C-alpha positions in Angstrom: 0.0 0.0 0.0 1.1 3.5 -0.7 0.2 5.6 2.4 -1.1 9.2 2.0 -1.6 9.0 -1.8 -1.7 12.0 -4.0 -5.3 13.0 -4.4 -7.2 15.5 -6.6 -10.4 17.5 -6.2 -13.5 17.3 -8.4 -12.9 20.8 -9.7 -9.3 20.0 -10.9 -9.0 20.2 -14.7 -8.1 17.2 -16.9 -4.8 18.8 -18.0 -3.8 19.4 -14.3 -4.6 15.8 -13.4 -2.8 14.5 -16.5 0.3 16.5 -15.6 0.3 15.2 -12.0 -0.2 11.6 -13.1 2.6 11.9 -15.7 5.1 13.6 -13.4 4.4 11.3 -10.4 4.1 8.2 -12.6 0.8 7.2 -11.1 -2.1 5.5 -12.8 -5.0 6.6 -10.6 -6.0 9.6 -8.6 -8.5 9.4 -5.7 -10.9 12.4 -5.9 -11.5 14.0 -2.5 -13.9 16.8 -1.5 -14.0 18.2 2.0 -11.8 15.3 3.2 -14.2 12.7 1.8 -13.5 10.3 -1.1 -16.0 11.0 -3.8 -14.5 9.3 -6.8 -11.4 8.1 -8.6 -9.8 8.9 -12.0 -7.6 6.4 -13.8 -5.3 6.7 -16.8 -8.1 5.0 -18.8 -10.5 7.8 -17.8 -8.0 10.4 -18.9 -7.4 8.7 -22.2 -11.1 8.2 -22.7 -11.7 11.9 -22.3 -9.3 12.8 -25.1 -10.9 13.7 -28.4 -11.1 11.5 -31.4 -8.4 12.0 -34.1 -11.3 12.4 -36.5 -12.4 15.7 -34.9 -12.8 18.7 -37.1 -11.8 21.1 -34.2 -8.6 22.9 -34.3 -5.8 22.2 -31.8 -6.6 25.5 -30.1 -10.3 24.7 -29.8 -9.4 21.2 -28.4 -7.0 22.6 -25.9 -9.6 25.2 -24.8 -12.3 22.5 -24.3 -9.9 20.2 -22.4 -8.8 23.0 -20.2 -12.4 23.4 -19.0 -13.1 19.7 -18.5 -13.1 19.0 -14.7 -12.5 15.6 -13.0 -16.1 15.5 -11.7 -17.2 15.0 -15.3 -14.9 12.0 -15.9 -14.4 10.4 -12.5 -15.9 7.1 -11.3 -18.1 8.2 -8.4 -18.2 6.1 -5.2 -15.3 3.9 -6.1 -14.7 0.4 -4.6 -12.6 0.8 -1.4 -11.1 -1.3 1.4 -10.4 -0.5 5.0 -7.0 -0.5 6.6 -7.8 -3.6 8.6 -8.7 -5.8 5.6 -6.3 -8.4 4.4 -4.3 -8.3 1.1 -6.1 -11.5 0.2 -9.5 -9.8 0.6 -8.3 -6.8 -1.4 -6.9 -9.1 -4.2 -10.2 -11.0 -4.4 -12.2 -7.8 -4.6 -9.9 -6.4 -7.3 -10.4 -9.6 -9.3 -14.1 -9.6 -8.8 -14.5 -6.0 -9.8 -11.9 -6.1 -12.5 -10.0 -3.1 -11.1 -6.3 -2.5 -10.6 -6.3 -0.3 -7.5 -8.2 0.3 -4.4 -8.3 3.4 -2.2 -7.8 2.5 1.4 -10.3 4.4 3.4 -10.5 4.9 7.2 -14.0 6.2 7.8 -14.3 8.6 4.9 -10.7 9.7 4.8 -8.3 8.3 2.2 -5.2 6.9 4.0 -3.6 4.9 1.2 -4.0 3.1 -2.1 -3.3 -0.5 -2.8 -2.5 -1.4 -6.4 -1.8 -4.6 -8.4 1.9 -3.6 -8.4 1.9 -3.6 -4.5 0.4 -7.1 -4.6 3.0 -8.3 -7.2 5.8 -6.8 -5.1 4.6 -8.7 -2.0 4.4 -12.0 -3.9 7.9 -11.6 -5.3 9.3 -10.8 -1.9 7.6 -13.9 -0.5 9.0 -16.1 -3.3 12.5 -14.6 -2.7 12.2 -15.3 1.0 11.1 -18.9 0.4 14.0 -19.4 -2.0 16.5 -18.0 0.4 15.1 -20.2 3.2 15.2 -23.2 1.0 18.9 -22.6 0.0 19.8 -22.0 3.7 18.3 -25.3 4.6 20.6 -27.2 2.2 
């Protein structure tokens, strides 16, 4: 889990969110209003909000429209979450069932972390490495 994840607000613009996600190399942004989780925006949401290449609008018109698009228009409201006391197993099962790659970790209504598929993979690799080391030491 990544504690205290970078969050955005519903009134943040798409270009602002895209910049944060690119600079921080993150694939999802919890959306928080008044300290409460209200949604989530993923890289897929950001890509989906981009205009089609078949548009007849000029680049200036496109940039203007995108600069006005706020995250509350593209976010997934009321995202699936987990609590800090839930197990990684429960989180992984939930992610598989819901076909999602990340879960905000919420204590009450406050976002305290985010658990991603990368976090779970890292944990599995560490366990395998630990098992391999223990097996070698037992020889």
